[in-house]
Short mmCIF file of the C-alpha atoms (twelve columns), coordinates in Angstrom:
data_MODEL
# 
_entry.id   MODEL 
# 
loop_
_atom_site.group_PDB 
_atom_site.id 
_atom_site.type_symbol 
_atom_site.label_atom_id 
_atom_site.label_alt_id 
_atom_site.label_comp_id 
_atom_site.label_asym_id 
_atom_site.label_seq_id 
_atom_site.Cartn_x 
_atom_site.Cartn_y 
_atom_site.Cartn_z 
_atom_site.pdbx_PDB_model_num 
ATOM 1  C CA . UNK A 1  221.622 134.452 231.569 1 
ATOM 2  C CA . UNK A 2  219.854 136.089 234.509 1 
ATOM 3  C CA . UNK A 3  217.749 139.180 233.891 1 
ATOM 4  C CA . UNK A 4  220.302 141.193 235.872 1 
ATOM 5  C CA . UNK A 5  222.951 140.317 233.295 1 
ATOM 6  C CA . UNK A 6  220.762 141.090 230.329 1 
ATOM 7  C CA . UNK A 7  219.822 144.610 231.864 1 
ATOM 8  C CA . UNK A 8  223.386 145.400 232.468 1 
ATOM 9  C CA . UNK A 9  224.446 144.314 228.877 1 
ATOM 10 C CA . UNK A 10 221.605 146.364 227.365 1 
ATOM 11 C CA . UNK A 11 222.704 149.352 229.454 1 
ATOM 12 C CA . UNK A 12 226.342 149.136 228.252 1 
ATOM 13 C CA . UNK A 13 225.392 148.776 224.550 1 
ATOM 14 C CA . UNK A 14 222.196 150.708 223.924 1 
ATOM 15 C CA . UNK A 15 222.718 150.927 220.226 1 
ATOM 16 C CA . UNK A 16 222.238 147.835 217.928 1 
ATOM 17 C CA . UNK A 17 225.404 146.463 216.223 1 
ATOM 18 C CA . UNK A 18 224.491 146.726 212.468 1 
ATOM 19 C CA . UNK A 19 225.794 143.974 210.283 1 
ATOM 20 C CA . UNK A 20 228.740 144.848 207.824 1 
ATOM 21 C CA . UNK A 21 227.888 144.893 204.040 1 
ATOM 22 C CA . UNK A 22 229.204 141.309 203.662 1 
ATOM 23 C CA . UNK A 23 227.132 140.110 206.708 1 
ATOM 24 C CA . UNK A 24 224.079 141.929 205.389 1 
ATOM 25 C CA . UNK A 25 224.599 140.252 201.774 1 
ATOM 26 C CA . UNK A 26 224.911 136.771 203.612 1 
ATOM 27 C CA . UNK A 27 221.593 137.387 205.526 1 
ATOM 28 C CA . UNK A 28 219.689 138.473 202.517 1 
ATOM 29 C CA . UNK A 29 221.030 135.381 200.467 1 
ATOM 30 C CA . UNK A 30 219.613 133.178 203.354 1 
ATOM 31 C CA . UNK A 31 216.320 134.962 203.300 1 
ATOM 32 C CA . UNK A 32 216.045 134.462 199.505 1 
ATOM 33 C CA . UNK A 33 217.070 130.777 199.676 1 
ATOM 34 C CA . UNK A 34 214.363 129.887 202.149 1 
ATOM 35 C CA . UNK A 35 211.147 129.405 200.350 1 
ATOM 36 C CA . UNK A 36 209.175 128.433 203.372 1 
ATOM 37 C CA . UNK A 37 210.014 131.893 205.007 1 
ATOM 38 C CA . UNK A 38 209.907 134.624 202.304 1 
ATOM 39 C CA . UNK A 39 210.721 138.135 202.950 1 
ATOM 40 C CA . UNK A 40 207.391 140.056 203.571 1 
ATOM 41 C CA . UNK A 41 206.883 142.705 200.805 1 
ATOM 42 C CA . UNK A 42 204.596 145.714 200.336 1 
ATOM 43 C CA . UNK A 43 201.874 143.477 198.682 1 
ATOM 44 C CA . UNK A 44 201.801 141.336 201.877 1 
ATOM 45 C CA . UNK A 45 201.566 144.179 204.247 1 
ATOM 46 C CA . UNK A 46 198.935 145.782 202.092 1 
ATOM 47 C CA . UNK A 47 196.783 142.612 202.414 1 
ATOM 48 C CA . UNK A 48 197.310 142.360 206.274 1 
ATOM 49 C CA . UNK A 49 194.477 142.886 208.586 1 
ATOM 50 C CA . UNK A 50 194.411 144.146 212.217 1 
ATOM 51 C CA . UNK A 51 194.491 141.381 214.869 1 
ATOM 52 C CA . UNK A 52 191.198 142.750 216.224 1 
ATOM 53 C CA . UNK A 53 189.553 141.756 212.912 1 
ATOM 54 C CA . UNK A 54 190.926 138.157 212.537 1 
ATOM 55 C CA . UNK A 55 191.080 136.958 216.243 1 
ATOM 56 C CA . UNK A 56 188.166 135.745 218.307 1 
ATOM 57 C CA . UNK A 57 186.931 138.778 220.469 1 
ATOM 58 C CA . UNK A 58 187.440 137.009 223.663 1 
ATOM 59 C CA . UNK A 59 190.989 136.099 222.798 1 
ATOM 60 C CA . UNK A 60 191.885 139.561 221.538 1 
ATOM 61 C CA . UNK A 61 190.432 141.140 224.652 1 
ATOM 62 C CA . UNK A 62 192.670 138.826 226.938 1 
ATOM 63 C CA . UNK A 63 195.759 139.526 224.636 1 
ATOM 64 C CA . UNK A 64 195.255 143.274 224.870 1 
ATOM 65 C CA . UNK A 65 194.069 143.543 228.463 1 
ATOM 66 C CA . UNK A 66 195.752 146.363 230.197 1 
ATOM 67 C CA . UNK A 67 197.564 147.540 227.146 1 
ATOM 68 C CA . UNK A 68 197.451 151.376 226.845 1 
ATOM 69 C CA . UNK A 69 197.224 150.662 223.043 1 
ATOM 70 C CA . UNK A 70 194.108 148.659 223.172 1 
ATOM 71 C CA . UNK A 71 191.180 150.214 221.186 1 
# 
């Protein structure tokens, strides 16, 4: 799909299509059944650290170069 088609598709459908309750239940069963990719919980997020603390400084600088959000 070309970029033009993606842009026109997004323009026609600006809101996400939410899953039905049955689809959502199936998605959650799939997440629960996959031990290698668990759903991230509050404890995981509480222990998370900013990329600026865990990446080498030179790599982080290149990664964020030109970003208005870079600190």
